[in-house]
C-alpha positions in Angstrom: 3.3 -4.8 19.1 1.4 -4.1 15.9 -2.3 -3.6 16.2 -4.4 -6.6 14.8 -6.4 -5.6 11.7 -10.0 -6.8 11.3 -11.7 -6.4 7.9 -15.5 -6.2 7.8 -16.8 -7.5 4.4 -20.2 -8.4 3.1 -22.7 -7.6 0.3 -24.4 -4.2 0.2 -26.8 -3.1 3.0 -26.1 -5.9 5.5 -25.0 -3.4 8.3 -21.2 -3.2 8.0 -21.0 0.5 8.5 -23.6 0.4 11.3 -21.4 -2.1 13.1 -18.3 -0.1 12.3 -19.8 3.1 13.8 -21.1 1.2 16.8 -17.6 -0.2 17.6 -16.0 3.2 17.2 -18.8 5.0 19.1 -19.0 7.7 16.4 -20.5 8.1 13.0 -17.3 7.6 11.0 -18.9 5.9 8.0 -22.0 7.2 6.3 -25.1 5.0 6.9 -28.2 5.2 4.7 -31.0 2.8 3.6 -29.7 3.2 0.1 -27.3 0.4 -1.0 -23.7 1.0 -1.9 -23.0 4.1 0.2 -19.5 3.0 1.4 -17.0 2.6 -1.4 -13.5 3.1 0.0 -11.8 1.4 2.8 -12.5 3.3 6.1 -10.2 2.6 9.1 -11.0 3.0 12.8 -9.3 2.2 16.1 -11.1 0.2 18.9 -9.9 -0.6 22.4 -11.2 -3.8 24.0 -9.8 -5.3 27.2 -6.7 -3.2 26.8 -6.1 -4.4 23.3 -5.9 -1.9 20.4 -7.7 -3.2 17.3 -7.9 -1.7 13.9 -11.2 -2.3 12.0 -11.7 -1.7 8.3 -15.1 -0.9 6.9 -15.5 -1.8 3.2 -18.0 -1.3 0.4 -20.7 -3.8 -0.4 -19.2 -6.8 -2.3 -21.0 -7.6 -5.6 -19.4 -10.3 -7.8 -20.9 -8.9 -11.0 -19.9 -5.5 -12.6 -23.3 -3.8 -12.5 -21.8 -0.3 -12.8 -18.4 1.5 -12.9 -18.0 1.2 -9.1 -18.5 -2.5 -8.5 -15.1 -3.6 -9.7 -13.4 -0.9 -7.7 -15.4 -1.6 -4.5 -14.7 -5.3 -4.9 -10.9 -4.6 -5.2 -11.0 -2.4 -2.1 -12.7 -5.3 -0.2 -10.1 -7.7 -1.4 -7.2 -5.4 -0.4 -8.8 -5.1 3.0 -9.0 -8.9 3.4 -5.3 -9.0 2.3 -4.3 -6.6 5.0 -6.4 -8.2 7.7 -5.4 -10.6 10.5 -9.0 -11.7 10.9 -11.9 -11.4 8.5 -15.5 -10.7 9.5 -18.1 -11.8 6.9 -21.3 -10.0 7.7 -24.7 -11.3 6.5 -28.3 -10.3 6.8 -30.1 -12.7 9.1 -33.6 -11.7 7.8 -32.9 -13.2 4.4 -31.6 -16.5 3.1 -27.9 -16.8 1.9 -27.5 -15.2 -1.6 -25.1 -16.0 -4.4 -23.0 -12.9 -3.3 -22.8 -14.4 0.3 -21.6 -17.7 -1.2 -19.0 -16.0 -3.4 -17.6 -14.0 -0.5 -17.6 -17.0 1.8 -15.5 -18.9 -0.8 -13.1 -16.0 -1.1 -12.7 -15.8 2.7 -12.3 -19.5 3.0 -9.4 -19.7 0.5 -7.4 -17.0 2.4 -7.1 -19.4 5.3 -7.3 -16.5 7.7 -9.1 -16.6 11.0 -12.7 -15.5 10.3 -16.1 -15.0 11.9 -19.6 -15.0 10.2 -21.7 -12.3 11.9 -25.4 -12.8 11.3 -26.8 -9.3 11.7 -30.3 -8.1 12.5 -30.8 -10.6 15.3 -32.4 -7.9 17.4 -33.8 -10.3 20.0 -32.9 -13.8 21.3 -36.0 -15.2 19.5 -34.3 -14.2 16.2 -31.0 -16.0 17.0 -32.2 -19.1 15.2 -31.6 -17.1 11.9 -28.0 -18.1 12.3 -28.8 -21.7 11.3 -29.5 -21.0 7.7 -25.9 -19.6 7.2 -24.1 -22.8 8.2 -24.3 -23.8 4.5 -21.6 -21.2 3.8 -19.1 -23.7 5.1 -17.4 -21.4 7.7 -17.0 -22.6 11.2 -17.9 -19.9 13.7 -21.2 -18.0 13.4 -22.5 -15.4 15.8 -25.8 -13.6 16.0 -25.6 -9.8 16.6 -27.6 -6.6 16.2 -25.3 -3.9 14.9 -28.1 -1.3 15.2 -28.9 -2.0 18.8 -25.4 -3.2 19.9 -26.7 -6.6 21.0 -24.0 -9.2 21.6 -21.2 -7.0 20.1 -19.2 -7.5 23.3 -19.4 -11.3 22.8 -18.2 -10.7 19.3 -15.2 -8.7 20.4 -14.3 -11.4 23.0 -14.5 -14.0 20.2 -12.2 -11.8 18.0 -9.6 -11.8 20.8 -9.9 -15.5 21.1 -9.5 -16.1 17.4 -6.4 -13.9 17.4 -5.0 -15.8 20.3 -4.8 -12.6 22.4 -5.2 -12.8 26.2 -8.6 -12.0 27.7 -7.1 -9.0 29.5 -4.3 -7.3 27.6 -1.5 -5.1 29.1 -0.8 -3.0 26.1 -0.8 0.8 26.6 -2.8 2.9 24.1 -0.5 4.2 21.5 0.0 8.0 21.5 0.9 9.5 18.1 2.4 13.0 17.8 1.4 13.4 14.2 0.5 16.2 11.7 -3.1 15.8 10.5 -3.2 16.7 6.8 -6.6 17.1 5.1 -7.1 17.1 1.3 -10.2 19.2 0.5 -11.7 20.8 -2.5 -14.7 20.7 -4.9 -15.8 17.4 -6.4 -13.6 15.8 -9.1 -10.5 18.0 -8.6 -8.3 15.0 -8.0 -8.3 14.6 -4.2 -8.3 10.8 -4.1 -5.7 10.6 -6.9 -3.5 12.9 -4.8 -4.1 10.8 -1.7 -3.2 7.6 -3.6 -0.1 9.3 -5.0 1.1 10.3 -1.6 0.4 6.9 -0.1 1.7 5.0 -3.1 -1.4 2.9 -2.7 -4.9 2.8 -4.2 -6.5 3.5 -0.9 -9.3 5.6 -2.4 -11.4 4.7 -5.4 -10.8 7.0 -8.4 -13.3 7.5 -11.3 -14.2 10.4 -13.6 -17.5 10.6 -11.8 -17.8 13.6 -9.4 -18.7 12.5 -5.8 -17.0 9.1 -6.0 -15.5 9.6 -2.4 -18.2 9.9 0.2 -16.5 9.2 3.6 -13.5 11.0 5.0 -10.7 8.4 4.9 -7.8 8.6 7.4 -4.5 7.0 6.4 -1.2 7.0 8.4 2.1 7.4 6.5 5.7 7.8 7.6 7.8 10.6 6.1 11.5 10.9 7.2 10.7 9.5 10.6 7.6 11.7 11.1 4.0 10.4 11.3 1.4 12.1 9.1 -2.3 11.3 9.3 -3.6 12.0 5.8 -7.4 12.5 5.3 -9.0 12.1 1.9 -12.4 13.8 1.9 -15.5 14.0 -0.1 -15.9 17.0 -2.5 -17.4 20.0 -0.9 -20.5 21.0 -2.9 -22.3 24.3 -2.6 -25.2 23.9 -0.2 -27.7 24.7 -2.9 -26.3 21.7 -5.0 -26.6 19.1 -2.2 -29.3 16.8 -3.4 -29.6 14.0 -0.8 -28.7 12.9 2.7 -25.5 11.2 1.5 -24.1 14.4 0.0 -25.2 16.3 3.1 -23.3 14.0 5.4 -20.3 13.9 3.1 -20.2 17.7 3.4 -20.5 17.4 7.2 -17.6 14.9 7.4 -15.4 17.0 5.2 -16.0 20.1 7.3 -15.3 18.0 10.4 -12.0 16.8 8.8 -11.0 20.4 8.3 -11.8 21.2 11.9 -9.7 18.2 13.1 -6.7 18.9 10.7 -3.6 21.0 11.3 -2.9 21.7 7.7 -5.3 21.6 4.7 -4.4 21.0 1.1 -7.1 22.9 -0.9 -7.1 21.4 -4.4 -8.4 23.4 -7.4 -8.7 22.3 -11.0 -6.1 24.1 -13.2 -8.5 24.0 -16.2 -11.4 25.5 -14.3 -9.4 28.1 -12.5 -10.0 29.6 -9.0 -13.8 29.9 -8.7 -16.3 31.3 -6.2 -16.7 28.0 -4.4 -13.0 27.4 -4.3 -12.8 30.8 -2.6 -15.5 29.7 -0.1 -13.5 26.6 0.8 -10.3 28.5 1.3 -12.2 31.1 3.5 -13.6 28.2 5.6 -10.1 26.8 6.2 -8.8 30.2 7.2 -11.7 30.9 9.5 -11.0 27.6 11.3 -7.4 28.7 11.8 -5.8 25.9 9.9 -2.6 26.0 7.9 -3.3 26.1 4.2 -1.6 25.2 1.0 -3.3 25.9 -2.3 -2.6 23.0 -4.7 -3.4 23.6 -8.4 -3.9 20.1 -9.8 -4.1 18.9 -13.5 -1.3 21.4 -14.4 -0.1 18.9 -17.1 -3.3 19.7 -19.0 -2.5 23.5 -19.3 -0.7 25.0 -22.3 1.9 27.1 -20.6 5.1 29.1 -21.0 7.8 30.2 -18.6 5.5 32.8 -16.9 2.4 30.7 -16.6 2.7 29.8 -12.9 3.5 33.4 -11.9 0.6 34.7 -13.9 -1.8 32.1 -12.5 -0.6 32.9 -8.9 -1.0 36.6 -9.5 -4.5 36.1 -10.8 -5.5 34.1 -7.7 -3.9 36.8 -5.5 -5.9 39.5 -7.2 -9.2 37.5 -6.7 -8.5 36.7 -3.0 -5.8 39.0 -1.5 -5.4 36.9 1.7 -4.0 34.1 -0.4 -0.9 36.1 -1.1 0.3 34.9 2.3 -0.1 31.2 1.5 2.0 28.9 -0.7 0.7 27.8 -4.1 1.9 24.5 -5.6 1.3 23.3 -9.1 1.1 19.5 -9.6 -0.3 16.6 -11.6 -1.6 14.0 -9.2 -2.1 11.6 -12.1 1.5 11.9 -13.3 2.9 12.5 -9.8 4.5 15.7 -11.0 5.8 17.7 -8.0 3.7 15.6 -5.6 6.9 14.8 -3.6 7.1 18.5 -2.7 3.8 18.5 -0.9 4.8 16.8 2.4 7.9 18.9 2.7 5.9 22.1 2.3 3.1 20.8 4.6 5.6 20.0 7.3 7.1 23.5 7.0 3.6 25.1 7.3 2.8 22.8 10.3 6.0 23.9 12.1 5.0 27.6 11.6 1.4 26.9 12.7 2.5 25.5 16.1 5.6 27.6 16.8 6.0 30.1 19.6 7.7 33.4 18.8 10.2 34.8 21.4 8.8 37.8 23.2 12.1 39.7 22.9 12.2 39.2 19.1 8.5 40.2 18.9 9.2 43.5 20.6 12.2 44.2 18.4 9.9 43.7 15.4 7.3 46.0 16.9 9.8 48.8 17.5 11.2 48.5 14.0 7.7 48.5 12.4 6.4 51.5 14.4 9.7 53.4 13.8 9.2 52.8 10.0 5.6 53.9 10.1 4.0 55.3 13.2 0.2 54.8 13.9 -1.8 57.8 12.7 -3.4 60.1 15.2 -7.1 59.6 15.3 -9.6 62.2 16.8 -6.6 64.1 18.1 -5.4 61.0 20.0 -1.8 59.8 19.7 -1.7 56.0 19.5 1.2 54.2 21.1 1.8 50.5 20.6 3.7 49.6 23.8 4.2 45.8 23.9 3.6 42.6 22.0 3.5 39.0 23.1 2.2 35.7 21.8 -0.9 34.5 23.6 -1.2 31.1 22.0 -0.2 29.0 19.0 -2.1 26.6 16.6 -2.4 29.1 14.9 -0.3 32.1 16.2 -2.4 34.5 18.2 -0.6 37.7 19.3 -1.6 40.5 21.6 -0.5 44.1 21.2 -1.0 46.3 24.2 -1.7 50.0 23.5 -3.5 53.1 24.8 -6.3 53.3 22.3 -7.0 49.9 20.8 -10.4 50.8 19.3 -9.0 53.8 17.4 -6.4 51.9 15.4 -7.3 52.1 11.7 -7.9 48.8 9.7 -5.2 49.8 7.2 -2.6 50.1 10.0 -3.6 46.8 11.4 -3.1 45.3 8.0 0.4 46.9 7.8 1.4 45.4 11.2 0.2 41.9 10.1 2.0 42.1 6.7 5.3 43.2 8.4 4.9 40.5 11.0 4.5 37.9 8.3 7.6 39.2 6.5 9.7 39.5 9.7 9.0 35.9 11.0 8.2 34.2 7.6 4.7 33.2 8.7 3.7 31.9 5.3 0.8 29.4 5.1 -0.9 30.1 8.4 -3.6 32.6 9.5 -2.1 35.2 11.9 -4.5 36.7 14.5 -3.5 40.0 16.2 -5.5 41.2 19.1 -5.2 44.9 20.2 -5.7 45.4 24.0 -5.9 48.3 26.4 -2.8 49.0 28.5 
């Protein structure tokens, strides 16, 4: 059975994201006193009485185009309403209905979908009478709540089940999804949201020429040749010295959390700007977290090029950051959808490598061949013998080599073993960790 979808809409700063985070019991959407923080559609799963519900948090709906974002935010809210099985119109109980509330109520009414009006900021029972002023919106069911304190949110969820004609106590089992988590990360304005929309074939994220348009990390589920992929579009990672306010700080925190939760990260860079110092820092962060990595060079259509341009660009990147020689580089145009279709195929390949377990017999055949080709050098008169290798864990691959003098093995020889290991087992796209242990 498909999960019912509930869209939360309302004008700016009425508490939509506060309610959304309260229901999910985590800070999924950024919340701040400043208006207009949420811009894209943010999805989250909630279980209530054994029913799985999908909630959509939307940006503040403003009928007029006061800036470049208003039309885009309004479109995102309208799309969310179109997807929804039930629409929640959220209003601020501390003020009288506004023209924006009236316009939204009219829009909800013409959809003829089940709906609720939530009158927020009714923090005590003495404030519940604030509901009365909103009957003029012409919608039938109004409920007082306090999103900040969680007051009456349980009653609200019960009413949602009632409006959706779902039994009070469901019997559905929580859905388990064995899915690759694929995060799109990079500096601001490199085309992350354009790429997410191209992969999803849907305008899920708002795209403008203004750096920092995306603020939340936005999860989307897509099917690819029968496989489930959870795609996360993230806010641009700014240098810490460039973070100017709480919103940018929390955007950075959510992006770093998205990397931590991912299996594979697509690190986007701008072809025109090249591979810079902060791009290197982002790549290094992904590697340290042990995630699979694909370097995606976007806006390749804007580069004047010849037959050797890609190879020269790749070589330049490898010279700047030698570890990237072991990771795939893909050249695309998210705007024109050039080579975008190759991304999921390559990501799936990296994901398979990231979680695979290498047979112990083949590992020891490799070790014998590698040491026969180049024996470890003697250090301080000690002859080093690498005796045995096994895989300790996956996600990413961690291997243990047992030897007689693990502390004496030179760094150059460790690098030789790792490079041969990558070649032998084709471990492209994932960090490989080798631990040397006393035997």
